[in-house]
PyMOL Python script that loads the backbone (N, CA, C, O; Angstrom):
from pymol import cmd

cmd.read_pdbstr("""\
ATOM      1  N   MET A   1       0.879  -1.415  -0.031  1.00  0.00           N
ATOM      2  CA  MET A   1      -0.085   0.064   0.540  1.00  0.00           C
ATOM      3  C   MET A   1       1.073   1.037   0.032  1.00  0.00           C
ATOM      4  O   MET A   1       2.244   1.037   0.414  1.00  0.00           O
ATOM      5  N   PRO A   2       0.368   2.017  -1.088  1.00  0.00           N
ATOM      6  CA  PRO A   2       1.886   3.155  -0.902  1.00  0.00           C
ATOM      7  C   PRO A   2       1.171   4.482   0.075  1.00  0.00           C
ATOM      8  O   PRO A   2       0.005   4.860   0.193  1.00  0.00           O
ATOM      9  N   CYS A   3       2.527   4.983   0.715  1.00  0.00           N
ATOM     10  CA  CYS A   3       1.767   5.670   1.859  1.00  0.00           C
ATOM     11  C   CYS A   3       2.663   7.798   1.241  1.00  0.00           C
ATOM     12  O   CYS A   3       3.306   8.305   0.321  1.00  0.00           O
ATOM     13  N   LYS A   4       2.085   8.140   2.440  1.00  0.00           N
ATOM     14  CA  LYS A   4       2.647   9.749   1.854  1.00  0.00           C
ATOM     15  C   LYS A   4       3.097   9.548   2.736  1.00  0.00           C
ATOM     16  O   LYS A   4       2.652   8.734   3.546  1.00  0.00           O
ATOM     17  N   ILE A   5       5.167  10.881   3.040  1.00  0.00           N
ATOM     18  CA  ILE A   5       5.307  11.311   3.933  1.00  0.00           C
ATOM     19  C   ILE A   5       5.016  12.427   4.217  1.00  0.00           C
ATOM     20  O   ILE A   5       4.914  13.354   3.414  1.00  0.00           O
ATOM     21  N   LEU A   6       4.789  12.497   5.777  1.00  0.00           N
ATOM     22  CA  LEU A   6       4.088  13.663   6.351  1.00  0.00           C
ATOM     23  C   LEU A   6       4.475  14.397   6.879  1.00  0.00           C
ATOM     24  O   LEU A   6       4.096  15.554   6.693  1.00  0.00           O
ATOM     25  N   ARG A   7       5.748  13.978   8.111  1.00  0.00           N
ATOM     26  CA  ARG A   7       6.576  14.333   8.746  1.00  0.00           C
ATOM     27  C   ARG A   7       7.618  13.201   8.814  1.00  0.00           C
ATOM     28  O   ARG A   7       7.465  12.010   8.541  1.00  0.00           O
ATOM     29  N   VAL A   8       9.317  14.214   9.476  1.00  0.00           N
ATOM     30  CA  VAL A   8      10.389  13.555   9.107  1.00  0.00           C
ATOM     31  C   VAL A   8      10.830  14.104  10.802  1.00  0.00           C
ATOM     32  O   VAL A   8      11.515  15.126  10.834  1.00  0.00           O
ATOM     33  N   GLU A   9      10.533  13.586  11.897  1.00  0.00           N
ATOM     34  CA  GLU A   9      10.389  14.074  13.101  1.00  0.00           C
ATOM     35  C   GLU A   9      12.396  13.887  13.240  1.00  0.00           C
ATOM     36  O   GLU A   9      12.934  14.628  14.063  1.00  0.00           O
ATOM     37  N   VAL A  10      13.069  13.167  12.635  1.00  0.00           N
ATOM     38  CA  VAL A  10      15.084  13.354  12.811  1.00  0.00           C
ATOM     39  C   VAL A  10      15.688  13.796  11.643  1.00  0.00           C
ATOM     40  O   VAL A  10      15.278  14.221  10.562  1.00  0.00           O
ATOM     41  N   GLU A  11      17.194  13.500  12.343  1.00  0.00           N
ATOM     42  CA  GLU A  11      17.743  14.582  11.115  1.00  0.00           C
ATOM     43  C   GLU A  11      18.762  13.392  10.761  1.00  0.00           C
ATOM     44  O   GLU A  11      18.777  12.306  11.339  1.00  0.00           O
ATOM     45  N   GLN A  12      19.614  13.783   9.710  1.00  0.00           N
ATOM     46  CA  GLN A  12      21.490  12.986   9.703  1.00  0.00           C
ATOM     47  C   GLN A  12      22.090  13.386  10.707  1.00  0.00           C
ATOM     48  O   GLN A  12      22.363  14.547  11.012  1.00  0.00           O
ATOM     49  N   GLY A  13      22.422  11.964  11.515  1.00  0.00           N
ATOM     50  CA  GLY A  13      23.631  12.405  12.229  1.00  0.00           C
ATOM     51  C   GLY A  13      22.926  11.773  13.542  1.00  0.00           C
ATOM     52  O   GLY A  13      23.251  10.672  13.987  1.00  0.00           O
ATOM     53  N   GLN A  14      21.884  12.629  14.135  1.00  0.00           N
ATOM     54  CA  GLN A  14      21.452  12.749  15.212  1.00  0.00           C
ATOM     55  C   GLN A  14      20.882  10.864  16.058  1.00  0.00           C
ATOM     56  O   GLN A  14      20.084  10.028  15.634  1.00  0.00           O
ATOM     57  N   GLN A  15      21.633  10.875  17.149  1.00  0.00           N
ATOM     58  CA  GLN A  15      20.780  10.122  18.014  1.00  0.00           C
ATOM     59  C   GLN A  15      20.233   9.690  18.321  1.00  0.00           C
ATOM     60  O   GLN A  15      20.662   9.735  19.474  1.00  0.00           O
ATOM     61  N   VAL A  16      18.502   8.498  18.462  1.00  0.00           N
ATOM     62  CA  VAL A  16      17.758   8.216  18.032  1.00  0.00           C
ATOM     63  C   VAL A  16      17.741   6.886  19.839  1.00  0.00           C
ATOM     64  O   VAL A  16      18.537   5.985  20.102  1.00  0.00           O
ATOM     65  N   LYS A  17      16.810   7.250  20.457  1.00  0.00           N
ATOM     66  CA  LYS A  17      16.252   6.013  21.893  1.00  0.00           C
ATOM     67  C   LYS A  17      15.434   4.911  20.333  1.00  0.00           C
ATOM     68  O   LYS A  17      14.961   5.375  19.295  1.00  0.00           O
ATOM     69  N   LYS A  18      15.530   3.608  20.688  1.00  0.00           N
ATOM     70  CA  LYS A  18      14.626   2.710  20.876  1.00  0.00           C
ATOM     71  C   LYS A  18      13.179   3.365  20.869  1.00  0.00           C
ATOM     72  O   LYS A  18      13.019   4.278  21.680  1.00  0.00           O
ATOM     73  N   GLU A  19      11.827   2.932  19.851  1.00  0.00           N
ATOM     74  CA  GLU A  19      10.764   3.847  19.932  1.00  0.00           C
ATOM     75  C   GLU A  19      10.852   5.306  19.917  1.00  0.00           C
ATOM     76  O   GLU A  19       9.864   5.998  20.167  1.00  0.00           O
ATOM     77  N   GLN A  20      11.831   5.730  19.675  1.00  0.00           N
ATOM     78  CA  GLN A  20      11.609   7.297  19.483  1.00  0.00           C
ATOM     79  C   GLN A  20      10.621   7.231  17.736  1.00  0.00           C
ATOM     80  O   GLN A  20      10.937   6.457  16.833  1.00  0.00           O
ATOM     81  N   VAL A  21       9.758   7.972  17.676  1.00  0.00           N
ATOM     82  CA  VAL A  21       9.335   8.335  16.343  1.00  0.00           C
ATOM     83  C   VAL A  21      10.418   9.383  15.278  1.00  0.00           C
ATOM     84  O   VAL A  21      10.804  10.542  15.428  1.00  0.00           O
ATOM     85  N   LEU A  22      10.676   8.322  14.140  1.00  0.00           N
ATOM     86  CA  LEU A  22      11.380   8.354  13.169  1.00  0.00           C
ATOM     87  C   LEU A  22      10.462   9.712  12.206  1.00  0.00           C
ATOM     88  O   LEU A  22      10.482  10.920  12.445  1.00  0.00           O
ATOM     89  N   VAL A  23       9.774   9.035  11.185  1.00  0.00           N
ATOM     90  CA  VAL A  23       9.110   9.492  10.855  1.00  0.00           C
ATOM     91  C   VAL A  23       7.219   8.981  10.616  1.00  0.00           C
ATOM     92  O   VAL A  23       6.915   7.795  10.744  1.00  0.00           O
ATOM     93  N   VAL A  24       6.367   9.823  10.348  1.00  0.00           N
ATOM     94  CA  VAL A  24       4.723   9.824  10.348  1.00  0.00           C
ATOM     95  C   VAL A  24       4.637   9.979   8.615  1.00  0.00           C
ATOM     96  O   VAL A  24       4.812  10.809   7.723  1.00  0.00           O
ATOM     97  N   ILE A  25       4.438   9.271   8.726  1.00  0.00           N
ATOM     98  CA  ILE A  25       3.193   8.450   7.028  1.00  0.00           C
ATOM     99  C   ILE A  25       1.357   8.657   7.122  1.00  0.00           C
ATOM    100  O   ILE A  25       0.499   8.337   7.945  1.00  0.00           O
ATOM    101  N   GLU A  26       1.361   9.049   6.388  1.00  0.00           N
ATOM    102  CA  GLU A  26      -0.590   8.244   5.897  1.00  0.00           C
ATOM    103  C   GLU A  26      -0.957   7.871   4.864  1.00  0.00           C
ATOM    104  O   GLU A  26      -0.951   8.502   3.807  1.00  0.00           O
ATOM    105  N   SER A  27      -1.448   6.415   5.128  1.00  0.00           N
ATOM    106  CA  SER A  27      -1.776   5.611   4.537  1.00  0.00           C
ATOM    107  C   SER A  27      -3.384   5.987   4.381  1.00  0.00           C
ATOM    108  O   SER A  27      -3.942   6.763   5.157  1.00  0.00           O
ATOM    109  N   MET A  28      -4.002   5.384   3.358  1.00  0.00           N
ATOM    110  CA  MET A  28      -5.675   5.374   3.338  1.00  0.00           C
ATOM    111  C   MET A  28      -6.349   6.104   4.853  1.00  0.00           C
ATOM    112  O   MET A  28      -7.037   5.588   5.733  1.00  0.00           O
ATOM    113  N   LYS A  29      -5.725   7.748   4.676  1.00  0.00           N
ATOM    114  CA  LYS A  29      -6.011   8.424   5.161  1.00  0.00           C
ATOM    115  C   LYS A  29      -6.299   8.074   6.908  1.00  0.00           C
ATOM    116  O   LYS A  29      -7.376   8.169   7.496  1.00  0.00           O
ATOM    117  N   MET A  30      -4.913   7.634   7.497  1.00  0.00           N
ATOM    118  CA  MET A  30      -4.884   6.974   8.455  1.00  0.00           C
ATOM    119  C   MET A  30      -3.319   7.479   8.956  1.00  0.00           C
ATOM    120  O   MET A  30      -2.331   7.528   8.222  1.00  0.00           O
ATOM    121  N   GLU A  31      -3.369   7.816  10.309  1.00  0.00           N
ATOM    122  CA  GLU A  31      -1.190   9.026  10.257  1.00  0.00           C
ATOM    123  C   GLU A  31      -1.320   7.442  10.360  1.00  0.00           C
ATOM    124  O   GLU A  31      -2.286   6.681  10.300  1.00  0.00           O
ATOM    125  N   THR A  32      -0.017   7.264  10.533  1.00  0.00           N
ATOM    126  CA  THR A  32       0.753   6.558  11.492  1.00  0.00           C
ATOM    127  C   THR A  32       1.870   6.730  11.431  1.00  0.00           C
ATOM    128  O   THR A  32       2.383   6.934  10.330  1.00  0.00           O
ATOM    129  N   SER A  33       3.033   6.698  13.203  1.00  0.00           N
ATOM    130  CA  SER A  33       4.245   7.078  13.411  1.00  0.00           C
ATOM    131  C   SER A  33       5.630   5.733  13.256  1.00  0.00           C
ATOM    132  O   SER A  33       5.671   4.868  14.130  1.00  0.00           O
ATOM    133  N   ILE A  34       5.999   5.724  12.843  1.00  0.00           N
ATOM    134  CA  ILE A  34       7.066   4.937  12.724  1.00  0.00           C
ATOM    135  C   ILE A  34       8.401   5.676  13.219  1.00  0.00           C
ATOM    136  O   ILE A  34       8.874   6.785  12.967  1.00  0.00           O
ATOM    137  N   ARG A  35       8.888   4.415  14.171  1.00  0.00           N
ATOM    138  CA  ARG A  35       9.058   4.046  15.701  1.00  0.00           C
ATOM    139  C   ARG A  35      10.530   3.472  15.199  1.00  0.00           C
ATOM    140  O   ARG A  35      10.764   2.843  14.167  1.00  0.00           O
ATOM    141  N   SER A  36      11.523   3.913  16.321  1.00  0.00           N
ATOM    142  CA  SER A  36      13.086   3.187  15.800  1.00  0.00           C
ATOM    143  C   SER A  36      13.203   2.231  16.322  1.00  0.00           C
ATOM    144  O   SER A  36      12.809   2.362  17.481  1.00  0.00           O
ATOM    145  N   PRO A  37      13.770   0.625  15.986  1.00  0.00           N
ATOM    146  CA  PRO A  37      13.452  -0.482  15.967  1.00  0.00           C
ATOM    147  C   PRO A  37      14.808  -0.539  16.631  1.00  0.00           C
ATOM    148  O   PRO A  37      15.333  -1.649  16.713  1.00  0.00           O
ATOM    149  N   GLN A  38      15.612   0.786  17.242  1.00  0.00           N
ATOM    150  CA  GLN A  38      16.722   0.261  18.069  1.00  0.00           C
ATOM    151  C   GLN A  38      17.678   1.819  19.103  1.00  0.00           C
ATOM    152  O   GLN A  38      16.909   2.701  19.485  1.00  0.00           O
ATOM    153  N   ASP A  39      18.081   1.870  19.194  1.00  0.00           N
ATOM    154  CA  ASP A  39      19.573   2.992  20.050  1.00  0.00           C
ATOM    155  C   ASP A  39      20.540   3.030  18.707  1.00  0.00           C
ATOM    156  O   ASP A  39      21.146   1.966  18.581  1.00  0.00           O
ATOM    157  N   GLY A  40      20.800   3.896  17.785  1.00  0.00           N
ATOM    158  CA  GLY A  40      21.615   4.434  16.972  1.00  0.00           C
ATOM    159  C   GLY A  40      21.476   5.435  16.854  1.00  0.00           C
ATOM    160  O   GLY A  40      20.724   6.112  17.555  1.00  0.00           O
ATOM    161  N   ILE A  41      22.352   5.962  15.665  1.00  0.00           N
ATOM    162  CA  ILE A  41      22.447   6.779  14.679  1.00  0.00           C
ATOM    163  C   ILE A  41      22.158   7.439  13.517  1.00  0.00           C
ATOM    164  O   ILE A  41      23.213   7.612  12.907  1.00  0.00           O
ATOM    165  N   VAL A  42      20.884   8.051  12.713  1.00  0.00           N
ATOM    166  CA  VAL A  42      20.878   7.793  12.146  1.00  0.00           C
ATOM    167  C   VAL A  42      21.614   8.761  10.821  1.00  0.00           C
ATOM    168  O   VAL A  42      21.895   9.958  10.892  1.00  0.00           O
ATOM    169  N   SER A  43      21.819   7.842   9.625  1.00  0.00           N
ATOM    170  CA  SER A  43      22.259   7.517   8.974  1.00  0.00           C
ATOM    171  C   SER A  43      22.483   7.880   7.284  1.00  0.00           C
ATOM    172  O   SER A  43      23.335   8.071   6.417  1.00  0.00           O
ATOM    173  N   LYS A  44      21.132   7.819   7.534  1.00  0.00           N
ATOM    174  CA  LYS A  44      20.603   9.328   6.368  1.00  0.00           C
ATOM    175  C   LYS A  44      18.942   8.321   6.398  1.00  0.00           C
ATOM    176  O   LYS A  44      18.532   7.160   6.420  1.00  0.00           O
ATOM    177  N   ILE A  45      18.337  10.105   6.375  1.00  0.00           N
ATOM    178  CA  ILE A  45      16.729  10.003   5.797  1.00  0.00           C
ATOM    179  C   ILE A  45      16.193   9.743   4.399  1.00  0.00           C
ATOM    180  O   ILE A  45      15.656  10.729   3.894  1.00  0.00           O
ATOM    181  N   VAL A  46      16.213   8.773   3.748  1.00  0.00           N
ATOM    182  CA  VAL A  46      15.501   7.989   3.021  1.00  0.00           C
ATOM    183  C   VAL A  46      14.431   8.792   1.711  1.00  0.00           C
ATOM    184  O   VAL A  46      14.514   8.909   0.489  1.00  0.00           O
ATOM    185  N   HIS A  47      13.466   9.213   2.750  1.00  0.00           N
ATOM    186  CA  HIS A  47      12.797   9.427   1.673  1.00  0.00           C
ATOM    187  C   HIS A  47      12.009  11.041   3.118  1.00  0.00           C
ATOM    188  O   HIS A  47      11.754  11.154   4.317  1.00  0.00           O
ATOM    189  N   GLN A  48      11.965  11.973   1.686  1.00  0.00           N
ATOM    190  CA  GLN A  48      11.301  13.467   2.475  1.00  0.00           C
ATOM    191  C   GLN A  48      10.033  13.897   3.196  1.00  0.00           C
ATOM    192  O   GLN A  48       9.173  13.113   2.793  1.00  0.00           O
ATOM    193  N   GLN A  49       9.698  14.410   3.718  1.00  0.00           N
ATOM    194  CA  GLN A  49       8.461  15.092   3.952  1.00  0.00           C
ATOM    195  C   GLN A  49       6.965  15.239   2.789  1.00  0.00           C
ATOM    196  O   GLN A  49       6.349  16.288   2.973  1.00  0.00           O
ATOM    197  N   GLY A  50       6.521  14.541   1.946  1.00  0.00           N
ATOM    198  CA  GLY A  50       5.981  15.171   0.717  1.00  0.00           C
ATOM    199  C   GLY A  50       5.880  13.893  -0.024  1.00  0.00           C
ATOM    200  O   GLY A  50       4.928  13.570  -0.735  1.00  0.00           O
ATOM    201  N   GLU A  51       7.021  13.147   0.221  1.00  0.00           N
ATOM    202  CA  GLU A  51       6.986  12.146  -0.563  1.00  0.00           C
ATOM    203  C   GLU A  51       5.876  10.864  -0.776  1.00  0.00           C
ATOM    204  O   GLU A  51       5.020  10.616   0.073  1.00  0.00           O
ATOM    205  N   LEU A  52       6.044  10.002  -2.188  1.00  0.00           N
ATOM    206  CA  LEU A  52       5.497   8.821  -2.358  1.00  0.00           C
ATOM    207  C   LEU A  52       5.882   8.204  -1.898  1.00  0.00           C
ATOM    208  O   LEU A  52       7.056   8.477  -2.146  1.00  0.00           O
ATOM    209  N   CYS A  53       5.931   6.794  -0.819  1.00  0.00           N
ATOM    210  CA  CYS A  53       6.986   5.477  -1.446  1.00  0.00           C
ATOM    211  C   CYS A  53       5.668   4.635  -0.916  1.00  0.00           C
ATOM    212  O   CYS A  53       4.632   4.898  -0.307  1.00  0.00           O
ATOM    213  N   LYS A  54       6.526   3.055  -1.704  1.00  0.00           N
ATOM    214  CA  LYS A  54       6.104   2.410  -1.539  1.00  0.00           C
ATOM    215  C   LYS A  54       6.090   1.365  -0.183  1.00  0.00           C
ATOM    216  O   LYS A  54       7.190   1.231   0.354  1.00  0.00           O
ATOM    217  N   ALA A  55       4.823   0.533   0.485  1.00  0.00           N
ATOM    218  CA  ALA A  55       4.798  -0.479   1.687  1.00  0.00           C
ATOM    219  C   ALA A  55       6.666  -1.349   1.717  1.00  0.00           C
ATOM    220  O   ALA A  55       7.288  -1.190   0.667  1.00  0.00           O
ATOM    221  N   GLY A  56       6.992  -1.711   2.218  1.00  0.00           N
ATOM    222  CA  GLY A  56       8.765  -2.125   2.571  1.00  0.00           C
ATOM    223  C   GLY A  56       9.798  -1.115   2.177  1.00  0.00           C
ATOM    224  O   GLY A  56      11.017  -1.220   2.043  1.00  0.00           O
ATOM    225  N   THR A  57       9.115  -0.277   2.055  1.00  0.00           N
ATOM    226  CA  THR A  57      10.674   0.756   1.998  1.00  0.00           C
ATOM    227  C   THR A  57      11.240   1.710   2.943  1.00  0.00           C
ATOM    228  O   THR A  57      10.496   2.538   3.467  1.00  0.00           O
ATOM    229  N   ALA A  58      12.570   1.672   3.229  1.00  0.00           N
ATOM    230  CA  ALA A  58      13.540   1.976   4.008  1.00  0.00           C
ATOM    231  C   ALA A  58      13.476   3.308   3.655  1.00  0.00           C
ATOM    232  O   ALA A  58      13.944   3.903   2.684  1.00  0.00           O
ATOM    233  N   LEU A  59      12.340   3.958   5.295  1.00  0.00           N
ATOM    234  CA  LEU A  59      12.699   5.674   5.419  1.00  0.00           C
ATOM    235  C   LEU A  59      13.403   5.703   6.191  1.00  0.00           C
ATOM    236  O   LEU A  59      13.592   6.896   6.429  1.00  0.00           O
ATOM    237  N   VAL A  60      14.010   5.093   6.838  1.00  0.00           N
ATOM    238  CA  VAL A  60      15.878   6.201   7.551  1.00  0.00           C
ATOM    239  C   VAL A  60      15.939   4.685   7.853  1.00  0.00           C
ATOM    240  O   VAL A  60      15.228   3.717   8.122  1.00  0.00           O
ATOM    241  N   GLU A  61      17.940   5.279   7.531  1.00  0.00           N
ATOM    242  CA  GLU A  61      18.771   4.271   7.683  1.00  0.00           C
ATOM    243  C   GLU A  61      20.005   4.256   8.858  1.00  0.00           C
ATOM    244  O   GLU A  61      20.575   5.329   9.056  1.00  0.00           O
ATOM    245  N   PHE A  62      20.345   3.303   9.482  1.00  0.00           N
ATOM    246  CA  PHE A  62      21.111   3.469  10.866  1.00  0.00           C
ATOM    247  C   PHE A  62      22.339   2.890  10.279  1.00  0.00           C
ATOM    248  O   PHE A  62      22.549   2.018   9.436  1.00  0.00           O
ATOM    249  N   GLU A  63      23.363   3.960  11.278  1.00  0.00           N
ATOM    250  CA  GLU A  63      25.096   3.698  10.964  1.00  0.00           C
ATOM    251  C   GLU A  63      24.898   2.634  11.517  1.00  0.00           C
ATOM    252  O   GLU A  63      24.170   2.304  12.454  1.00  0.00           O
ATOM    253  N   ASP A  64      26.027   1.774  10.484  1.00  0.00           N
ATOM    254  CA  ASP A  64      26.437   0.277  10.544  1.00  0.00           C
ATOM    255  C   ASP A  64      27.294   0.361  12.542  1.00  0.00           C
ATOM    256  O   ASP A  64      28.053   1.301  12.776  1.00  0.00           O
ATOM    257  N   ALA A  65      27.035  -0.565  13.538  1.00  0.00           N
ATOM    258  CA  ALA A  65      26.839  -0.878  15.013  1.00  0.00           C
ATOM    259  C   ALA A  65      28.380  -0.437  15.367  1.00  0.00           C
ATOM    260  O   ALA A  65      28.893   0.348  16.165  1.00  0.00           O
ATOM    261  N   ALA A  66      28.920  -1.470  14.226  1.00  0.00           N
ATOM    262  CA  ALA A  66      30.509  -1.747  14.340  1.00  0.00           C
ATOM    263  C   ALA A  66      31.267  -0.275  14.063  1.00  0.00           C
ATOM    264  O   ALA A  66      32.152   0.000  14.872  1.00  0.00           O
ATOM    265  N   LYS A  67      31.033   0.587  13.118  1.00  0.00           N
ATOM    266  CA  LYS A  67      30.976   1.488  12.796  1.00  0.00           C
ATOM    267  C   LYS A  67      31.441   2.514  13.703  1.00  0.00           C
ATOM    268  O   LYS A  67      32.490   3.142  13.840  1.00  0.00           O
ATOM    269  N   ALA A  68      30.213   2.475  14.328  1.00  0.00           N
ATOM    270  CA  ALA A  68      30.339   3.675  15.558  1.00  0.00           C
ATOM    271  C   ALA A  68      30.966   3.545  16.390  1.00  0.00           C
ATOM    272  O   ALA A  68      31.319   4.508  17.070  1.00  0.00           O
ATOM    273  N   ASP A  69      31.305   2.422  16.621  1.00  0.00           N
ATOM    274  CA  ASP A  69      32.590   2.073  18.138  1.00  0.00           C
ATOM    275  C   ASP A  69      33.879   2.685  17.861  1.00  0.00           C
ATOM    276  O   ASP A  69      34.799   2.581  18.673  1.00  0.00           O
TER     277      ASP A  69
END
""", "prot")
cmd.dss("prot")
cmd.show_as("cartoon", "prot")
cmd.util.cbc("prot")
cmd.orient("prot")
């Protein structure tokens, strides 16, 4: 199901905690908050506010844990 990115709540390089809201999407007129699956550092914001994306598409990428040490 396609969705629209309503808000990006984080920035590249930002430290995030598990369960922190990363992105808010809209699909079928419903807003959904996408939360971080882990503690980490955001390495890339894949989609920006207003963009459309497909289900299963990465929205945010994290730095490799081994690289961060």
